[in-house]
C-alpha positions, 0 to 999 in steps of 0.5 A: 584659640589655644592649640596644643603644640601638634595643633590639636583643639583640645575639645573644652577649648572648642566648646567652650568658644559657643554658647549652647543658646547659639547653637540650632539643635538648641533652639529645634529641640526647644520648639519640640519640648514646647510643643510637646509639653502643650499635647502632654496637657492636653492629653492628660484629660485623657489618661495617657501620656504623650508618647502613648498618645504617640503609640497610639496614633501609629497603631490607628487603622487597625495595623498590627505592629511589634514594638520594634516596628513601634520604637523605630517611628517613635524614634526611642529604643526597642525598652521603651516602646516595650514600657509604653506598651506595657503601661497601655495595656495595663489600661486596656487600650492596646492588647498584644498577640503573637504574630501570625507569620512569627510565632515569637513576635508578639503585634500590638494592636488598639483595642476598641477603648484604645480607638476611642482614645487614639480618636481623641488624642489626635482631635487635641493634637490636630488642634495644637497643630493647626493653633500654631500654623494659623500663628504663621503666615503661611510662606513663613509655614512653608519656609520653616517645613521647609528648613526642617527638611533641609537640617534633616537631609544636610545634618549626615552629610557634614564633616564633624572630624576634630580639627587637627 
């Protein structure tokens, strides 16, 4: 490892040591993308994207939510969520109306057509999840979920300051 005269290892030297395919983040993202891609192919028959499917799911049960609430649940920006909601609205699957508590806040809720599409999408998504779970032993599934929960708990605590 090449260090400069202050003992600092340049970022390019540090990053060159780790192959991207050997990182935990790579394997987690690869698994997530495989699941999302499988679900996306299935919901395409319902004329919705996987992201739109998630939003429909967040709105099931008659709960109206703001784009800000939805963006937090979906882990996307408010701007991204606004675009998703506009597309769902254009398809007649959601409607927006002013919040009774905050006049400037618009709430999003499912239309009857949106409720039907959400139910169909949920059914497909559950079949994918069930198929993945069935493909593993109960022990492997429980262990995997436990390890992923552990990563989620540990990641915010990792000291990632540069070596000096």
